[in-house]
N, CA, C and O of each residue as an XYZ file, in Angstrom:
512
protein
N     110.062    100.044     97.787
C     111.211    100.421     98.687
C     110.925    100.120    100.084
O     109.879    100.529    100.587
N     111.748     99.457    100.733
C     111.390     99.075    102.132
C     111.771    100.197    103.046
O     112.452    101.139    102.639
N     111.333    100.106    104.287
C     111.748    101.135    105.300
C     112.988    100.555    106.029
O     113.153     99.341    106.149
N     113.813    101.444    106.489
C     114.975    101.087    107.120
C     114.984    101.492    108.580
O     114.950    102.682    108.894
N     115.033    100.449    109.542
C     114.834    100.810    111.056
C     116.259    100.880    111.661
O     116.332    100.652    112.868
N     117.235    101.122    111.089
C     118.577    101.197    111.763
C     118.754    102.541    112.432
O     118.096    103.484    111.992
N     119.564    102.722    113.437
C     119.801    103.837    114.190
C     121.226    104.596    113.915
O     121.664    105.512    114.610
N     121.792    104.096    112.892
C     123.234    104.542    112.634
C     123.060    106.142    112.222
O     124.071    106.824    112.393
N     122.059    106.710    111.776
C     122.058    108.023    111.364
C     121.605    108.893    112.351
O     121.378    110.073    112.083
N     121.439    108.394    113.555
C     120.917    109.328    114.702
C     122.160    109.795    115.382
O     123.272    109.334    115.124
N     121.933    110.697    116.231
C     122.946    111.322    117.056
C     123.209    110.477    118.479
O     122.325    109.722    118.884
N     124.222    110.606    119.078
C     124.416    109.943    120.311
C     123.505    110.475    121.465
O     122.863    111.515    121.319
N     123.462    109.732    122.626
C     122.520    110.264    123.768
C     123.062    111.559    124.331
O     122.347    112.371    124.920
N     124.438    111.725    124.111
C     125.000    113.031    124.715
C     124.809    114.198    123.715
O     125.134    115.335    124.059
N     124.296    113.955    122.500
C     124.189    115.057    121.557
C     125.237    115.105    120.464
O     125.139    115.887    119.518
N     126.212    114.279    120.607
C     127.387    114.149    119.767
C     127.049    113.439    118.394
O     126.082    112.686    118.287
N     127.837    113.703    117.438
C     127.510    112.990    116.107
C     128.045    111.625    116.108
O     129.117    111.340    116.642
N     127.286    110.780    115.504
C     127.696    109.395    115.512
C     128.281    109.085    114.118
O     127.716    109.456    113.089
N     129.419    108.401    114.126
C     130.000    108.113    112.828
C     129.865    106.540    112.613
O     130.529    105.773    113.310
N     129.014    106.090    111.661
C     128.868    104.753    111.489
C     130.047    103.967    110.987
O     130.686    104.393    110.025
N     130.357    102.894    111.558
C     131.558    102.037    111.242
C     131.201    100.867    110.440
O     132.012     99.957    110.265
N     129.992    100.851    109.932
C     129.508     99.744    109.095
C     128.370    100.143    108.316
O     127.761    101.161    108.647
N     127.984     99.423    107.253
C     126.884     99.584    106.582
C     125.545     99.079    106.926
O     125.466     98.350    107.915
N     124.543     99.340    106.297
C     123.277     98.808    106.669
C     123.143     97.267    106.636
O     123.791     96.643    105.797
N     122.328     96.619    107.515
C     122.198     95.257    107.506
C     120.802     94.893    107.004
O     119.860     95.681    107.097
N     120.700     93.681    106.472
C     119.408     93.221    105.980
C     118.388     93.154    107.089
O     117.259     93.590    106.864
N     118.686     92.648    108.261
C     117.720     92.404    109.283
C     117.296     93.696    109.855
O     116.359     93.655    110.653
N     117.879     94.934    109.554
C     117.486     96.139    110.005
C     116.378     96.785    109.041
O     115.798     97.840    109.296
N     116.181     96.051    107.971
C     115.228     96.547    106.945
C     113.776     96.341    107.492
O     113.531     95.357    108.191
N     112.907     97.168    107.211
C     111.497     96.957    107.642
C     110.623     96.649    106.281
O     111.082     96.735    105.142
N     109.482     96.331    106.567
C     108.488     96.049    105.376
C     107.374     96.993    105.451
O     107.269     97.828    106.350
N     106.559     96.847    104.507
C     105.317     97.734    104.401
C     104.265     97.047    105.400
O     104.307     95.853    105.696
N     103.345     97.934    105.863
C     102.340     97.288    106.862
C     101.399     96.390    106.183
O     100.933     96.720    105.092
N     101.079     95.258    106.755
C     100.271     94.290    106.314
C      98.795     94.721    106.663
O      98.409     94.734    107.832
N      98.019     95.059    105.653
C      96.516     95.574    105.887
C      95.669     94.351    105.775
O      95.359     94.031    104.628
N      95.248     93.627    106.735
C      94.540     92.599    106.713
C      92.892     93.049    106.440
O      92.364     93.899    107.158
N      92.268     92.485    105.497
C      90.975     92.822    105.094
C      90.245     91.538    105.031
O      90.813     90.455    105.171
N      88.894     91.683    104.806
C      87.928     90.583    104.711
C      87.963     89.981    103.245
O      88.108     90.649    102.222
N      87.816     88.699    103.310
C      87.892     87.978    101.911
C      88.324     86.520    102.129
O      88.462     86.067    103.265
N      88.534     85.800    101.026
C      89.044     84.532    101.163
C      90.263     84.449    101.837
O      91.016     85.415    101.713
N      90.637     83.471    102.549
C      91.754     83.367    103.359
C      93.018     83.488    102.480
O      93.106     82.700    101.538
N      94.022     84.399    102.682
C      95.213     84.432    102.002
C      96.223     84.863    103.011
O      96.026     85.813    103.769
N      97.324     84.133    103.002
C      98.548     84.250    103.971
C      99.753     84.054    103.359
O      99.845     83.262    102.420
N     100.809     84.750    103.821
C     102.214     84.520    103.304
C     103.119     84.369    104.423
O     102.924     84.907    105.513
N     104.228     83.544    104.115
C     105.268     83.531    105.283
C     106.522     84.441    104.953
O     107.020     84.487    103.828
N     106.913     85.049    105.870
C     108.038     86.061    105.768
C     109.242     85.537    106.642
O     109.059     85.350    107.845
N     110.366     85.316    106.111
C     111.438     84.900    106.823
C     112.060     86.153    107.692
O     112.211     87.271    107.201
N     112.377     85.838    108.958
C     112.840     86.915    109.809
C     114.259     86.609    110.299
O     114.806     85.591    109.874
N     114.818     87.311    111.053
C     116.154     87.205    111.764
C     116.217     85.845    112.434
O     115.324     85.529    113.221
N     117.167     85.068    112.183
C     117.561     83.866    112.811
C     116.729     82.634    112.016
O     116.620     81.521    112.529
N     116.222     82.929    110.853
C     115.581     81.972    110.137
C     114.117     81.574    110.675
O     113.549     80.537    110.335
N     113.580     82.522    111.553
C     112.218     82.347    112.065
C     111.231     82.769    111.010
O     111.585     83.361    109.991
N     110.054     82.468    111.263
C     108.974     82.770    110.211
C     107.857     83.571    110.923
O     107.445     83.234    112.032
N     107.396     84.606    110.270
C     106.192     85.230    110.567
C     105.133     84.944    109.580
O     105.382     84.869    108.376
N     103.895     84.775    110.100
C     102.826     84.392    109.081
C     101.961     85.530    109.016
O     101.234     85.817    109.967
N     101.995     86.350    107.718
C     101.169     87.433    107.570
C      99.814     87.071    106.969
O      99.801     86.308    106.002
N      98.648     87.565    107.471
C      97.460     87.330    107.101
C      97.030     88.588    106.263
O      96.826     89.697    106.756
N      96.917     88.270    104.928
C      96.446     89.437    104.039
C      94.948     89.487    103.979
O      94.410     90.593    104.030
N      94.167     88.320    103.867
C      92.752     88.381    103.971
C      92.331     87.325    104.884
O      92.984     86.290    105.021
N      91.163     87.593    105.561
C      90.766     86.694    106.559
C      89.271     86.627    106.341
O      88.698     87.537    105.743
N      88.565     85.477    106.851
C      87.113     85.223    106.670
C      86.673     84.812    108.203
O      85.557     85.131    108.615
N      87.517     84.157    108.947
C      87.092     83.771    110.256
C      87.945     84.194    111.426
O      89.158     84.327    111.263
N      87.397     84.405    112.560
C      88.141     84.780    113.654
C      87.618     83.819    114.819
O      86.467     83.391    114.917
N      88.764     83.543    115.749
C      88.582     82.759    116.984
C      87.910     83.794    118.029
O      88.598     84.717    118.466
N      86.746     83.659    118.374
C      86.060     84.684    119.267
C      85.945     83.923    120.669
O      85.476     82.787    120.743
N      86.376     84.588    121.691
C      86.361     84.109    123.010
C      85.321     84.777    123.897
O      85.354     86.002    124.021
N      84.373     84.028    124.539
C      83.353     84.601    125.429
C      83.959     84.488    126.870
O      84.168     83.379    127.364
N      84.235     85.637    127.530
C      84.759     85.745    128.775
C      83.761     85.139    129.843
O      84.259     84.561    130.809
N      82.522     85.222    129.746
C      81.588     84.760    130.784
C      81.514     83.249    130.662
O      81.622     82.587    131.694
N      81.348     82.676    129.553
C      81.149     81.087    129.436
C      82.643     80.403    129.337
O      82.820     79.199    129.519
N      83.619     81.271    129.046
C      84.963     80.662    128.918
C      85.135     79.728    127.651
O      85.889     78.756    127.653
N      84.418     80.086    126.646
C      84.528     79.148    125.429
C      84.917     80.012    124.338
O      84.649     81.213    124.300
N      85.601     79.330    123.383
C      86.169     79.979    122.196
C      85.433     79.345    120.932
O      85.245     78.129    120.891
N      85.045     80.137    119.964
C      84.347     79.482    118.869
C      85.060     80.151    117.620
O      85.496     81.300    117.688
N      85.155     79.378    116.480
C      85.555     79.963    115.227
C      84.303     80.462    114.428
O      83.478     79.697    113.929
N      84.254     81.755    114.366
C      83.156     82.399    113.602
C      83.482     83.178    112.461
O      84.619     83.630    112.327
N      82.468     83.401    111.520
C      82.771     84.206    110.387
C      82.633     85.703    110.739
O      81.760     86.182    111.462
N      83.699     86.415    110.072
C      83.611     87.803    110.449
C      82.689     88.396    109.417
O      82.905     88.093    108.243
N      81.619     89.259    109.724
C      80.757     89.631    108.930
C      81.119     91.045    108.401
O      80.842     91.367    107.245
N      81.734     91.874    109.255
C      82.137     93.269    108.857
C      83.047     93.854    109.939
O      83.063     93.427    111.094
N      83.795     94.849    109.495
C      84.682     95.512    110.429
C      83.706     96.631    110.855
O      83.222     97.275    109.924
N      83.342     96.966    112.100
C      82.617     98.037    112.731
C      83.465     99.213    112.824
O      83.098    100.239    112.251
N      84.580     99.189    113.490
C      85.429    100.346    113.779
C      86.863     99.789    114.030
O      87.135     98.681    114.491
N      87.793    100.838    113.612
C      89.251    100.617    113.881
C      89.668    101.806    114.481
O      89.868    102.775    113.748
N      89.848    101.912    115.785
C      90.280    103.117    116.507
C      91.643    103.409    116.363
O      92.071    104.443    116.876
N      92.529    102.529    115.636
C      93.936    102.786    115.464
C      94.127    103.891    114.544
O      95.051    104.674    114.761
N      93.354    104.052    113.528
C      93.483    105.088    112.538
C      92.268    105.279    111.836
O      91.548    104.295    111.667
N      91.886    106.497    111.355
C      90.548    106.806    110.722
C      90.587    106.221    109.365
O      89.601    105.713    108.832
N      91.891    106.320    108.759
C      91.893    105.774    107.254
C      91.639    104.300    107.290
O      90.796    103.815    106.535
N      92.409    103.465    108.235
C      92.030    102.225    108.389
C      90.675    101.797    108.747
O      90.214    100.730    108.340
N      89.988    102.652    109.544
C      88.589    102.464    109.727
C      87.654    102.624    108.494
O      86.652    101.919    108.372
N      87.984    103.507    107.643
C      87.238    103.798    106.441
C      87.437    102.578    105.395
O      86.496    102.224    104.685
N      88.658    101.974    105.333
C      88.861    100.982    104.415
C      88.588     99.587    104.967
O      88.687     98.607    104.228
N      88.245     99.475    106.262
C      87.871     98.210    106.735
C      89.065     97.248    106.967
O      88.996     96.056    106.669
N      90.171     97.828    107.518
C      91.367     97.079    107.803
C      91.225     96.528    109.167
O      90.762     97.236    110.061
N      91.619     95.230    109.399
C      91.679     94.576    110.595
C      92.979     94.585    111.230
O      93.884     93.953    110.685
N      93.233     95.315    112.479
C      94.468     95.315    113.238
C      94.027     95.078    114.706
O      92.855     94.984    115.073
N      95.113     94.994    115.488
C      94.765     94.676    116.964
C      94.025     96.007    117.544
O      94.393     97.162    117.331
N      92.928     95.610    118.307
C      92.006     96.670    118.766
C      90.807     97.024    117.828
O      89.971     97.859    118.173
N      90.748     96.387    116.671
C      89.578     96.709    115.885
C      88.294     96.037    116.398
O      88.336     94.995    117.053
N      87.239     96.619    116.103
C      85.931     95.992    116.533
C      85.288     95.367    115.157
O      85.076     96.008    114.128
N      85.044     94.065    115.355
C      84.495     93.191    114.266
C      83.077     92.725    114.638
O      82.703     92.547    115.797
N      82.333     92.546    113.547
C      80.901     91.998    113.835
C      80.840     90.450    113.556
O      81.144     90.004    112.450
N      80.480     89.729    114.489
C      80.164     88.252    114.194
C      78.812     87.847    114.493
O      77.950     88.660    114.827
N      78.601     86.569    114.377
C      77.207     86.158    114.541
C      76.726     86.257    116.101
O      75.542     86.395    116.410
N      77.707     86.178    116.965
C      77.465     86.359    118.477
C      77.391     87.686    118.861
O      76.917     87.938    119.969
N      77.834     88.709    118.036
C      77.842     90.083    118.457
C      79.171     90.747    118.086
O      79.928     90.219    117.271
N      79.449     91.907    118.688
C      80.661     92.560    118.276
C      81.769     92.113    119.214
O      81.510     91.856    120.390
N      83.057     92.011    118.697
C      84.193     91.571    119.324
C      85.423     92.427    118.983
O      85.541     92.999    117.899
N      86.282     92.478    119.917
C      87.510     93.262    119.753
C      88.648     92.337    119.427
O      88.797     91.317    120.101
N      89.419     92.613    118.486
C      90.519     91.790    118.066
C      91.679     92.031    119.034
O      92.023     93.157    119.393
N      92.246     90.912    119.424
C      93.342     90.902    120.457
C      94.678     90.455    119.855
O      95.709     90.665    120.493
N      94.714     89.905    118.769
C      95.904     89.450    118.058
C      96.396     90.394    117.010
O      95.710     91.357    116.670
N      97.614     90.132    116.467
C      98.108     90.968    115.382
C      97.954     90.134    114.083
O      98.732     89.201    113.881
N      97.059     90.413    113.271
C      96.942     89.470    112.087
C      97.992     89.514    111.211
O      98.258     88.509    110.553
N      98.814     90.806    111.066
C      99.694     90.921    110.119
C     101.182     90.331    110.673
O     102.224     90.422    110.025
N     101.072     89.779    111.855
C     102.367     89.273    112.597
C     102.135     87.729    112.918
O     102.990     86.886    112.647
N     100.971     87.436    113.489
C     100.753     86.066    113.940
C     100.049     85.189    112.848
O     100.235     83.973    112.878
N      99.216     85.769    111.846
C      98.624     85.183    110.908
C      97.324     84.533    111.344
O      96.883     83.581    110.699
N      96.680     85.012    112.428
C      95.427     84.546    112.894
C      94.637     85.791    113.581
O      95.260     86.698    114.133
N      93.386     85.768    113.513
C      92.641     86.697    114.115
C      91.848     86.065    115.469
O      90.956     85.217    115.447
N      92.365     86.649    116.515
C      91.591     86.227    117.760
C      90.926     87.433    118.341
O      91.456     88.543    118.289
N      89.763     87.215    118.895
C      88.996     88.340    119.399
C      88.336     87.949    120.537
O      88.180     86.745    120.739
N      87.853     88.900    121.443
C      87.082     88.744    122.635
C      85.734     89.468    122.494
O      85.640     90.603    122.027
N      84.745     88.766    122.909
C      83.268     89.178    122.751
C      83.155     90.422    123.649
O      83.660     90.389    124.771
N      82.548     91.459    123.230
C      82.163     92.564    123.946
C      80.784     92.419    124.494
O      79.868     91.917    123.843
N      80.658     92.885    125.749
C      79.331     92.955    126.430
C      78.448     94.054    125.844
O      78.929     95.161    125.602
N      77.251     93.790    125.626
C      76.273     94.715    125.062
C      75.338     95.326    126.166
O      74.457     96.126    125.855
């Protein structure tokens, strides 16, 4: 069952009761969170409002890691998820989200993209 992100059930800004004049719309429907994990690359395409497409990355193996000092970007294999400060449960299960710390061959890197939305893992190398 999907989440519904409409605001018809809420009250007005003045505190009065809102009487919905229409039913729910399909574009107000939400989906379950995409929990990107390590493994062989697996992605799906989700159709969004206006016929646009989101690329959801379900499993990833590589990340585009940028070094701020040398200004170069390399495609490196993700060895493990070190930490996910977004949620303790995501940290325990090794889920990659924006802000997660991953281990690569060059060292630790912070994820700067949203893999469940953009379909790619971009990261910035952390200084040690």
